[in-house]
N, C-alpha and C positions, 0 to 999 in steps of 0.2 A: 963449650958452649957452654951459658951464664942462661940457669934456668933459671924464670919470674920465682917470686917468692909467692906462696899460695896464703890470700887471703884467710886470718881470724876467722873463725866462725862469727864469734862477735863483732868484729866491724860489719861482716859483709850481713847479717840482722843489724846492725842502724843503717846499712848503705838502702838497705828494703825498705826499713821503717821511714828514711827520708825521702824516698822516692814516694812510697802511698801517703805521707802527708803532703807533700806538694799538689798528688793528682787530687787529693782530699780537699782540699783549695783550692784548683780551677775548678771538679765539681762543681762547689758549692758557691763561687762568683758569679755573681750578677753579669747577665749579658748586656753588653754596652747596648746604653740605650742617645735616643734621636726625641728629641721634640717636635710636633708637625701643627703649628697652627691653621685653620680652612673657616673659610665662611660657607662651603658646603651646607646642604638638607634637601632629602630626598634621595629621588637616585642616586645625584651626584654622590652624595655625605656616602647612601650602602655600598660605591663602588671603591669609594676612599678607601673605605672599612677593610673591606677583600682583598685590596690593594697593598695593604701595611700589613695583614693578619701571610700573607700570599713572602710579603718580604721576607716577615721574623722568621717564617719555617724553614725559606731557601739560606736567608743570611745570617741566622742568628740575633739579628741587632733588633732591638727592644719597640718600637712604632709608637709612641704615646703622642693621642689623637686630641685633639681640641679643635671644637665645635664653636667660634666667638662670635655673634650675631652679627651682621653685616654691618651695621648704622654706626655703632661702635669698635670696629674693627682695628682701623686707622692710629684713630684715640689708641688703643689700648698698646696696639706693638708700641707708638711713639710714648707711651709713658711707659715700657716693663722693661725692652730693649738693649737701649742705651745704657740703664744702671743692672744691663747682666740677668735680670730676672723673665726675658723674652722665648721665647722659639729657639732653635734652632733651624729649623723652616718653618716657612708659613707660603701660601699659595696668595695669591692676588693679582687684580690688575697691573700690567704692564704703567700705564698712564699716571701712575704714584710713586713710581721710580722716581721723579724726581724733588719730591716733597720726600720720599724716604730719604734721599741722599745726603738731603739738606739736614734733616735729623738722624744721619748715621744709624739706620734701620738697618740697610740693607747694605753687601759686599759686593764684589766682582767674586762668581762661582767657581772661581779655577778650573783644576779639569774633572768639575763635575758637566761640564760641557765639551771635552776634548775638543781637538780640528777633527778628527775620526768621524766625531758625532756628525758634525755640520751640517753634510750632504742628505741628510738621513730627515732634516728638518726643512721643514715651510720656509720659502728665504721670507716672506715678508715679514711673518712671525717673528724670527729672529732678527732679523731688521727691529723690527720695536722693543726689544729687550735689550738692543745694543746702542751703549754709548759710549763716544770718544775711544769706541775701539777695544771698549770690555764688555765682556759681557755679565748681565745683573741677572740675570734669570735662565730657568730652561723654561724653554715652551711647552706647554701643557694642550694649552686649545685655542681657540677662535671665535672670536662673538662678533656679530655683527650682523645691521636688518636690509633685508630682501626684500625680494616683491611676490607675495602671496597672491594667484593666480588664478582665479574662478571657471574652470574649464566650461562650463554653459556656455560661457560668454565670449568666450578666445578659441574656438571648435572650429572647423571647415570640415561641412560635410560632403563627400564626392558622391555622388547616387551611379555606384558599377551596371545598373540593370539588373531584371532580374531577378527584384528584390534585397539588392543589401546594399548595403552604406558603407562606408570609408570614412572615417573622423578621424583627421588629423591636426593635432593641436597648431595656434599660430604661436610664434615668439613675439612675447611684446617687448619690440628696440626699441620704441622712444615712446615720448609721453603721447606723444601723436596717435598711438593708436588708443589710448585709453580716453581721451576728450573724446576721439569720435565714437565711441562705441554712446553716448548720453542721448540720441534719439532714442536709440533701441531700448534702453532699459525705462523701468514701473517707474510708475510716480513713489517716490520714498525712497529710494535706490540710488546709490550712487558710482561713480566708474572709480575714484580709487577714494582712499580711507585710509588717515593716517595719523598723525600727533602733528595737528599742523603747527600748533605754537610752541609747540616743545623743539630748542635749539639743536639737539643729540639729533634730531630725525632732521631738520631743516638743512644741516651741514651737509647733510650727500645733496640735497636742492641745488644748495648753494659752489657746492665743487660742479655740478652741472653750470654753473654758471660762470665759472671761472672764479670763484672765491674761497675761499677760507675763516672759519671763526679767527683763526690766532694764526699769523705768519710766523716763518719758521725765526727772525728771531724774538718772536717774544711777542711782537704790536698788535695790538686786537685791530682783528681782519674784516667784522662786521658794518663796515663802514665801507663808503663807494660805490661806482656804478654798477658792480656785481652785486654788492650785495640788495642794493635801490631793485638795481634788473629781478633779483630769485624771489623778492618779497612781494612787490607788484605782481608776480606770477604769481603767487598761493591767495595773495587777495583776490584775484581776477575768476582762481579756478573754485574761491568758494564763492562771489558774487553768481558767475554761473552757476552752481550747482552742480558744479565739480568736485568736488571734498564739501563733506559735510562743516558748519559753522563749531566755533570754539568743540573742538573732537579734543575727548577723553580716550586711556587708554582702554577704560569700561567700552567707551562708545563703538571703540573703533573692533573688537572681539565681538560686539554684540554684531555692529553690521556682516561682518566678514561670516561668521559661524551661523546669524539664518541668511543666509543668500541675499542679499540688498545690498554685495560690494562686488563689484566686480573685481579690482586688486587690489591688495593691502600691502604696505609699506612696514613689515613687525621682526623682529629678529625669533630664534626657535620659539623661543617661550610661547609665542601664541598659537601654536602648529599644538599642543596639547587642546587646548577649549574649542578647538572647533568640532573637534566629534568625527563623525562619519557623513552627519548628514547637507552637506559641499566636499563636491570633487575638486581634488583643488593639488595644485602642484608649487614648487617654488622655483624663480629664476631673480639670474642677477640682475641689478637696479637698470633700468633702462635709459638710452639717452634721453639727454632735454630736446625738444623737438625745435626751439625757435635759435639755438646754440646748433644743436649738432655730439657736444663735448657731453661724456659717461656719467652720470653720476658717480659718485667715490665714497662710498657710506663710511665713517667709521669705525672703526674695528679696534676693538681690544682685545690683546691678548692676554690669556692665562697660565701665572709660569709660573713655577717654584720656586722662590726665590730662598737665599740666606742668608742669615740677620752674621754681625760679625764676630759673634762668638761660635754659629753655626758652621762658619769661612771655617773655621779653624778643625773641627772636629772632622777625619775621614770617613766616619761612619754616615754624618751628616749628608757630603757629597755625593757619599757613592748611593746615597737614596736619592739625592734628588736627583742623579743621573739614568737610577734606574726607572723613577716617576715619568720621566721624558723620554724610554724606549719601546721599544711597541711594544715588547709583551704587557708594559701598562695600558696604551695608547688602544689596542683593541679591544682589552676592557670594560674602560673608560668608552670608547665609541659605540661596544654592542651597551652593556648595562648602563652609563650614564647618558648615553646620544650626544655625549662634549663631539665637538667640530676639530678635530684631536690636528695637531699639529705636527703629528714623524708621518711624516710622509708615504712611509714602510709598509705601517697598520692600514691604509687604503687599499695596499693589499690583500688585503685580508677576504676573502669569498665574502664572508658573512657582512664585515664595514660595508664592502664595495655595490652591495644588493639595497642597501639602503637608499631608497632616491630622495628623500629631504635631508639627512645628513651632507650627501653627495654634493645636492642645489645648495645648502651652506655652505660647501667646501668651496666649489665654484666660486661664489660671490666674494667669498674672505679674498679670494686670490685678485680681487679687483677694487678689493677695499684700501683704503687709509689706515692707516695707522694713529691712531691718537695723539696727539702731540705730549710729550712729556715734563715739559714747562712747568713750573708750579704759578705761573702765569695763568695758566687753562682753567684753574676750579673759580678763579676771579673774574673770568668771560662770558656763564652759564646767564648768571642773573641780569647783565645790563642789554648781552641776545638776547633774551626773552623777552625781556621790558619795553626792545624797541622793536620788536617782533608786535606784541601786542597792540603797540600804541598804533605801528601800520595797519593791521587788522582791525582795529575799532575806528577808523578815520581819517587818524595823523598823517603828515604828509612826510614822505623816506626822510629829503633831506633837511628834517627837523629832526626827526626819532630816531635818528641811524647815528649822526653827531653827537646824539644827549649820550648814545646808549656808550660812545667811548669815554666820552669825555667820566662817566661813573664808573667806568672801568679805569681812566686815571685816577681818580678820587682811592676808587677802595686800593690800589698800589704806592698811592702815597705814602713816602719815609715818615717813618715817626719823627718829632722835633728830640733836636737836641735834648740830651740828657744834661738834665738842670745839678745842682747842687745837690748832693743830699743831707746838706749840716740843713736846713729847716727842719728836714723832718725829723732828724736825729733827733735837733732838743726840742721839739715839740711833746716826741714821745718822752723824751725826759722828765719833761718838765709835767706833762701827767702821769710818767709814773712817781716821784714825786710826789706831786698834788695826794696819791691816791693811799704810799706809803704815809705820809703827813696826815687822812684825813683816818686812819687805818691808827696808827702811835694815838695819835688824840684820841680816838672812840676809845683804845682797851686802859686807858689811863683814866677814863673817867672810873668814879666810885662805886661802887657794886657791879663793875666788871664782868670779874671773872668769876662774883656766885650767882650771875646770870646765867654765862656762860654756862659753867658747870651744872647750873636745872635745866639748861635746855635740850640738854647732851644730847638725853630722848629724843628729845624731837626732831634732833639735824639725823641722828641715825635712821628716823623713820624716811625723809625725802633726802638722805644722801645719793640713793640712787638713781631717783629721779633729776636731782642737777647734775648728778654725772651724765645723764644721758641728754639732758636740753643743753652742757658746754658740746658735745660732742656732736649733736645731731644739728643743732642752732648756731650758738654762737661761732664755735670755731668755723663751719661755713662760711658765717659773714664777713671773722676775721679776715679769713682768707681772701674770697672774694674783692674786700677789700682789698687788701693788698695785693692783689693782681691786677689793680683799676691800676695801681702804681707802674707799673711794666708794658710795651709792648713789644711786637714782634710774635714769633712764632715760640710755641715751650719750650724747645731745645736751644732758641737761643734768644732769651730774652733782652730784653733792655731795660732799663727806668725812665721812665720821663718823669716822672712826679707828676704835678695835677695835670700835666700836660694832656693827657683825655678829658678831660674833664674839661679843659680852655675850648680844645674842638670841640667838643659836646656842645658848653653852652654859648658858642659863636658860628653854631651853625656852621662849623669847616670852614668859615671864612667867605662864607655865603649870603643869600636874602636870609631873614629869620626866622622869614613861613616861608623860605623856598622847598623845594623838591627832596625828604629827608632831615628839611632840618627838627632839633628835637624838640622847637615850641612846635612849631603846626602840629606833630606830631602827638604831642601832650594834650594839645586841641579837642585835637581829633580821640584822646583817649578818655581827658574828661566828659566830651559828649556822650560820647561809649556807655559810661558809666552810668551817668545821670539819664542819661534816656532809659536804658535795659533797667536801673534798679530803680527807678519809676513807676515803670510796667511792671516788674516784678512785684513792689508794692500792691500798684493798685488791683492786678488781678488777685493776687493773691487774699490780701481783708477781703475783698468780695466773694471769693469762694467759699474762705473759710467762711464770712459771715453767713450765707448759703447754708453751706452747707452743716451749721452749727445747731440747726434750727430742729426742734424738737419735734415736729409731727410731719417732718421729713422723710418717703420713704425710701425706698433702698438707699442710704445714706452710707452702710459698708461701703456697699460695689463702687459708688462713684467717687467716693475717697480712692480706695486702690486704684483704680482706672484715675485718676485722674495725677496720682503719686507716679506713672508709671514712668512720665517720661524725665521725672530726674533719677532714678533708676537704672537706666538704660545707660551705658556709657558715653562719654561726650561724643567723644570720637568718631561713635556709630551711628549717633544723632545727625551729628554738622555733615558727614558723608552721604545721609541720606537726602537731610536739606537740601545739599549742594546738587544730587541729581534733581531733586526737583525742581529747582530755579535753573536748570538746564534751559537753552533758548528752542530748541528746536521737539527736543522729547522731555521738556521736566512738567509734570504735573501740574505746576504752578500758570503753566505759560499753554496746558491743555484747556486747564477751564476757563480763563482768557481769552481763547481762541472762539471755545462754546458758549461766552456771553456775548460773543459778536467783537472784541478789542482785537488788537494788534497785539501780535508776539514781544512781548522783553526780553534785550538783552542787558539781563540782571547787572550782568560785570562788566558793562561797558562805560557805567557811568557814573561817581562817587553816591550818590542818594540812592537810585538803584542797589549797587552792592552793598553799600550801610544800611539800607533797611534789610537785605535780607539776611545779615548777618544779626543783628535786632533783632528779628523774628523768630532766629533760630533761637538765639540765644535766652531770650521770652518765655520761647519753649520746655526750654531746659530748668529756668530758671525761678520760674513761679510757686510753683511744687513744694519747694521748700517755706515761700515767702507764706501760705496757703499752709503749713505744717504748724509753722510757728502761729500763725493766728490762732488760730485750732485748740490749740493748748493754752493760750492767752487770755480765749475765750472762756474756758471752764474756771478760770481762779477770779473770774468777775462774779462779784454778789449778786444772785438773782434776787435778790431784797429790791438794792441801790436800781436797777432797772425798771420793781414792781413801781416803788417808790416814783419812779417819775414819770412814768405811764399812772399814775392818781392825780399829781398833778395835772396832768390834762398835757403832757408833751407827745410831740405824736413822733413815729415812728423812726422820721428823718430827725429830730431833736432829740431824740434819745442816742440814736444811732453815735450825731457828731458831741452830743453835749454829757453823755456820758462813757459807752462804748467807746472811744476811739482817745481822750484822756486817759483811760486806764488803761488801755493798749497800748500808753506811748511808750512806760518804760519799757517791756518785754519787747517793744519790737526795733528799739531805738537799735541793743545790740545786731539785730540779727539785719536789720539795715547799711551797721557799720560791717560786718562780716560780707554781708553780699557783698557790699561797694569792693571792698578788698578782691574777693575772686574777679568779679566782672571787671577789674580793671586790671587782671592779669591775667583773662580771659584768651591763652592762647590758641586751645584749641580749636575756636569755633571760627576765631580770624581766620587762621592758617589754613584751615581744612574748606570752609567754606567759600568766598571771598579770593584765598592767596593775598589778600593786600589791594588786591585790584581796586581800577586800575590803577595800575601804575602805579602800587604801591598808598594810594593816598588813604585806604583804610585798613592800613598798620596803625597797629597801637607799640606801647613804647616797648610789650615786654614781648614781639614778632621783632620789631624793626631792630632789639640784642638777639634778636635768636638769626637774623639775617647777617649781623655784624660780626658772629662768632660763627658761624656754618656758612656763611655762601659768599662772604666778602673777604675772600683771602686768609680766615681765621682768625682776626685781634679779639682776639678773646680778651687783653685787658680794654677793649674800646667796649666792647658789648659788659664785660665786670664794672666798668665807670656805671654805665647804663643802669643795670640792675641796684646799686650801690645807689644813686637816684630817684629810680623808684622806691625803692624802701625809704628812702628821705621824705618824699612825696606824700607816702602811706602812713609812717609814722606820722604824718601833721596833718594831714588830712584826719584820721582817725581820732587824733588830740582834739582837733577841732572839733568833732562831729559830738563827743564824747559832754566837749564845754558847752554845744550850743546844745543837747539834750540833757546836761544839768539844770541849764541857768532855767529854760521853761520848763522841768518840774518842779523847779524853787519857788517858779513863779505862781506856780500852778497851788 
């Protein structure tokens, strides 16, 4: 037999050393990692963090979580993922799948959702994330609205004798039950509360009449007999005080939490605000008595989705599958109170005994998944505008077709791309002109010596110049370049001056028609003139009064009057919006106390515009007052005393001496105030919201709507921004010339 040759000691030692080095490298190597983005907050974020730690411990994969603000979520994904800088996984609503597919943000989850896992998932949730037979997400949770029922109004009492009573809940199977309790309710209470002017909530009502907001083929659905019957039904309920007028989310919460509403249509988020003062339970939405058809709430399915780079990583696919599994679902249901899409989790005893979750799980089973079409986001605003017009008195026969026209206008294809040659020629000529001027300046005698002498000064201002270029000049250039394109950020198309032509020609409609640039410009100018005039008048008067030397408590008055300017504008705007509410606002309460009729402030242009102006005047007069106080301190007392000695009255001294001396100081304040007011987005957007029917929108709020609510037409909105810049630059120059001419005459 052949005996193996024994290893030499030095060779055996080398093998052991190599094995030790390999083990050492493996032990020092970082574990594989995946990046997960989400927009969760509160309990949902805490539950997800706990799940990530559990997964790291069990599978040895590092999970990096990044919480992104909800408002910027989709924009950040669209900007990062196509350039391979985004997450491997992200959690989002299924209705954005159409947009994400168009932007190449999402990919098929592949084996993250194998066939053996499909039976354990909710069928409706799975259908929501499935497009063309492919799964583009692992369903995590479902969210929809349901019917909150106050037990004090829908309980049947049975007398069992001997002082005993049996209380049984009466299920609300149709809207007739809700309408029927109106006579039994006290004044100031309502059988039903929900955001009746919000198309998201109205979608459920519309389904009860056999309609949809968006048809399966992507066409606009909120038009026709079903839509007319649904909105007229809501209008009738409002007139009969079955539901409150102009209901907001805050009002819905307030009425139901205080026991002044028998039922409410809302989502799981309302339960946290009710507390223990009201005994309630949750049921699926009832049928519409007029048609016998059930309401189908719009369903949002939250799913963990994979980016293209994440779909190629086995660790990311494994994490997605685990997050949709039973262990994860149980923790999300118990800790984050999510209506989980994993059916096996509902067999857990802790999850099963949560009556609120079980009720929303039952409601989700009869809900209708939101469309994933990219056309859906263009349908919300036309539908809401049409609803508000009908509820404020317009006929649905004209309001609803107008909504369909606006939907089609928002989706109108961009103009054909022109030749870029003219733009290149103009840019080249400008570059040559700049180079020529620079060379000409450099050849002037003494330029080099002057430059060397100013080198120290340039060093002092260099950092400021860099900051101005980065924060001011580059954004302006980027905005101007964006205005030359149309389409989405992932698929921009060069249209040259096409956006400007569309704006300045009112998109082919009447020059002073709805959403016309010229009409909005007139409203903006009127808005600016009214506000700045009142700011200046009130500010100057208060400044003069507070500058009187003999006035008592002057410091306290100054602090009090500056407070409106110190409070953030959006807080003030929301407070004033509440005060102008038709039924529960403080302004109408005062009018009623004085014997006048309540005013529906946002139903007519004059009243809505006045509400906006009142809010902005409250915000703006302290600035002019402070400037006036500062300017008055620079006026020599000798001049005023000389005028008084000459026999001038107080009124003559004010107009003949004080005002001319104030004018040089107040002019820059007026220019600055005009620019601020011209672009005062917060007040217009938060108080009137452009109501009625967008008539109180100003240019900057209209640009916002083109960018974020009308199919994301960023190029069109950028063209608005360029025009606004040119108008403000020209207006500021004109005001400066007029002020300089008057000062020269003086």
